[in-house]
N, C-alpha and C positions, 0 to 999 in steps of 0.2 A: 716392705719393700720389695717388688717383683721385676719381672722383665717385661718387655713390650708384647703385645698383641696376640691374636689367635689366628690360626691360619691353616694354611697349607695349600697354597698355590703350588703348582708344579715346581719342583726344586730346580735350581739352576743347573746347567750342564757342568760337567767336570772341568770345563775350560773357564769357569768363573774366575774373575780377577781377584777374588778374595782369598786370603790365606787359609781360612777354615774350610773344613770339608762339609759339603752339604749333607744334611741328615735326611734319611728316607722318610717320606710322609706315609703314615699308616692309613688304613681304610677309614678309620674314624676321623683322622685329621682332614681328609679330603672333603668331609661334610661342611667344612667352614673355610672361607677364603678371606684374605685381606689384600686389598688393592690400594697402592699408594699412587697419588697423582700430584703434580705441581699446580698450585693455584696462585702463585705469586713468586717473587724473587726467592725467598726462603720459606714461603708458606707451603705446607703440604697437607693434603686431605687424605685421610685413611678411611676406607669403607670396609666394614666387616660384615660378611654375608653368611647366613645359615643356608648351606647347600643340602642339608640333610632333610629327613622326612619327619623329624620330631622337634618340638620347641626346646630351646636351650636358654639358659641365663648366663651371660658372660660378665665376669667381673671387670669393671672399668678401671679399678684402682691399679696403679703401677703398670698400665698397659697403654697401647696406642690410642685407646679411647679416653684416657685420663686428661683432665684439664691441668693437673698439677705438672710442673716442669720436671718430670721424671725421665727415665731413659725409654722414651717411646720408640725411638729408632736409633740405629747406628749410622754414622756418616763416614764415608771412606773418601780419601783423596790419594790419587796415584796408588791405589791398592792397599793403602794403610789406614787402619781405623783411627779417626781423629779423637782427641781427648774429650770425654764427656765432662761438661762443667755444670751440669744441673744438680738436682737434689734427689735423694733416695729416702722415701718415707716408709717407716715401719707402722703397719696398720694392725688394729685389733681384729683378727680374723674370726673371732667367736661371736661378735655382736655387730654384724654388718646390716645396715639399713637397706631397704628396697631400692633406694635411688642410686646406689653404687653398682647396680646391675643393669645390663641391657638385655631384656627378654626378647628373643628373636624366634618368631614362628618360622616354619619352613618358607624360604624365599625372602624373609625380611632381612633388613640390613640396619646397621648403626654406623654413624660416621662421626669423625672428629677432625677439625682443622686446627693446625698449630704451626708455630714458627720454629723451625729447627735451629735458628740463630739464638733462641732462648737458652739452648743447652750445649751449643758448640760454637767456637769462635770461627766465624766464616769471613772475617774482615779482609783476608787475603784474596778472596774471590776465586774464580776459576771453576772448572768442572769438578763435581763431586757425585758420588753415588749414595743413595739413601736406601736403607734396608731395615725392615723390622723382622726380628727373628727371636723365638724363644717359646714361652708357654703362656697360655691363657688359662685361668682358673675358672671352673664352671660350677654352677649350682643347678639343681633341678628347677624347672620352671615355676614350681609352687613353693620354693624354699629360698632362704638366704644362707644356708649352710653349704660350704664348699664340699662338693661330692666327687670332683674329678678335675682333670686338666687335659689340655690338648696341646701338642706341639704345633708350631707354625713357622712358616717362612714366607714372606711377602715377595712381590716382584721387586726387581732392582730398578729404582727410579734414578734417572740421570738428570742432573740440574747443572746449568752453567750459572754460577752465583755472581751477582754484581757485588763486589766487596765493599764498595762505598756505601751502598744501601744497607748491606748486612751489618756494617759497623754502627749504624744508627739504631739497631735493635739492642736494647739493654737486656742482658740476660737476667733471668729470674734470680739466679745465684748471685750475680753482680749487684743487683738492687738490694737483695737481702744482706749481702756482705757489707755494703756501705752503711745500711741502717744499724747493723750489729757493731760496726766499728765506731759509730757515733755513741753507742751505749757503753761499750766495754772493750777492753783489751786484756782483761784479767780473768783468771780461772774462776769459774763458778760465781762471779760477782753479781749475776742477775738472779741468783737463787736465794730463797729464804734461808734463814739459819737451819731450819728443820730439813729442808731439801738438801742443803750443803752437807749436813751431817749424814743424811741417808746416802748420798752419792759417794761420799768419801768411804763409807763402809762398803758400798757396792763395788767400788774399784778394787777393794781387797778380795771380795768374793769372786769378782770377774777374774782376777789373777788366779784364784784357786781353780776355777772352771777351766781356764786356759791351760794351766799346768796339768790338770787331769787329762785334757784333750791331747796334749803333747805326749804324755806318757802312754796313753792308749794307742795313739797313732804309731808310736815307736815299738812298744812291746806288748800291746794289748791283743784282744781277740781279733784274729783276721776275719772271722765270720761277721762280727759286728762291723768292722771297718768296711767290709765289702757291701754290707747292707746299705751303708750311707754313701760310699764313694765308688762302688762298683768294681774297683780293682784293688789288688793288694800288693802290687809290685812296689819296689823301693822308690821308683820314679814318681809314684803317687803318694806313698806314705811320707816321704821326706818333706815335700813342700807343705803338706798338711801339718806335720809336726812343727815345721819352721814358722808357719803363720801363727800357730798357737804360742810358740816361744816369743815371737815378736810382740804379740798382744800382751803376754805376761810381763815382758820387759816394760812395755808402755804403761800398763795399769798399775804396776808396782811402784812407779815413781810418784804417784799421787798428784803432786802439784808442779812437776817440772818436766813433763813430757811434751811430745809433739802435739797431741790432740787437746783442743780446748772444748770445754763443756759450757753450755748455757741453758738457762731455764726459761728464756723469753724469746718468743718468735711469733710473728704474725701468721706464719704458715701452720701453726698448731691448731688445727680445726678437725671436727668430726672424729674419725676413728684413728687419727694419727697419734702414735705413742712417742715417736722420736724421729728426728730428721738427720740424715748424714750428708755433710758437704765435704766430700773427699778432696775437692780441689784445694781447700784451705785447712783441711784436717779439723773440721768443726762438727760437733755433735750437739744437737738441740734436744733436750729432754722436755717433753710436753707435759702439761698438768695431769692428764689422764694416766700417764705412766705410773704415778705415785699411788693412785687409788685403785686402779684396775687389776694390779698384779701384786703378789707378795714379793718381798725381797729375794727369797729363795723358796724352792718347792722340793719336797722329797719325791714327788710323783714322776715316774718315767715319762719322758717326752713332753713334760709340762713347760709352758712358757712362764717365766718369772722375770723380775726386774733385772737380775744378773744376766740371764741368757739374752735379754734384749740388748743390754749394754755390750755384751760380747758380740752379738750380731752386728751392732753398729760399728764396733771396732774393726770387724773384718772388712768393712767398706773402705777403711782409711788406707789409701794407696801409699802414703808416706810412712805408714807403720810396716806394711808388707805389700809389695807390688806384684801383680796388679791387685787393686781392690776388688772385692767380690761384687756380684750383681744380686738381683732379687728375682730369681726364676720361680720359686715356690716357697710356701710357708707350711709349717706343720709336718710332723713325722710321716703321716700317710702320703703326703705329696712329695716331700723331699726325697724319700726313699724310692720314688718312681722315676727320678731324673736319670738320664744317661750320664755316663762318666764325665764327659766334657762339661756338662752343666753342673753336676754335683760338686765338682772341685772348685767351681766359681760361684757357688750359691751360699749366701750368708747364713740362712737358717740351717743348712746342712751342717755347717761348722758349729753353730750355736747349740743345736740339739745334741749333736755328737759329744761335744764337750760337757754339756750339762748332764747328759746321761752317764758319761764316764765318771764324773764326779759323784753322781748318785749311786753308782754301782749297778746300773741297770744291765 
């Protein structure tokens, strides 16, 4: 699960209407730009251009280039970020096929057109501002292994939305929720007996991981905490520990908590291990989750079923608010995130907790 796009258009001036501070673009970031433009009432086109002098491969997944209804952009109304009602997909980052990358030679561009009403309720209409900001994951042009990342910030796109037309757009999350409601309103009832037994055990191990993360954030190594979250002050450590405690409280209930789990979803395709729908506190466990990873792993920084489930739990805004985003995956990438992204990145929490449990 990631954030949107690759970039680095010139950052907005300090007078930007948005409450977050603009992040400085590095020299490397300036080699790639993202431009947003309106092509319909709520339709937006994103163009990603390689401004550098070397070929690059940009990961489409969980970015502004993805066709999946992920967080491709953020939408602001009257200076306030609107609620994201889309889906967050957790992908297998070790076995990526060629077609999930856009290989761009110098001067080349890739584009994607999507409807922002798929992931934000715009039925009230009126002026909004659309922005794509975060991280793009990169591979070498001859590889599908993630080798780096680049920060980005797009232009700020102003749109005056026709609410009547926007209301006619069915959100991807809404369609999925309706189909799920037809099938089940019960915990794990779409899972096979074997999967149900596996997930019940995983909820217990997720509780163990979350408890270890909470202890480490409270009394553990400050150097390790700083590696993941970049700061060690109490204002950083307390919310990290609190999120872990909230997750532990949720997963320890087993069958009476806020979050519902399912093993059936039409969106489970390709490299997707799990899907988080924070809007209704729903986590879908996809078939590949069960065979691609062990339930737990003793290896430092490893991805296992338990760490994936904890990752998904951090997205759940009704467990701990705000829910996390997906800026980066894997130890090498999450430890390069700046503080403001690290504390809002799901895999940062997942790896920190898992490593704390393993004694890394």
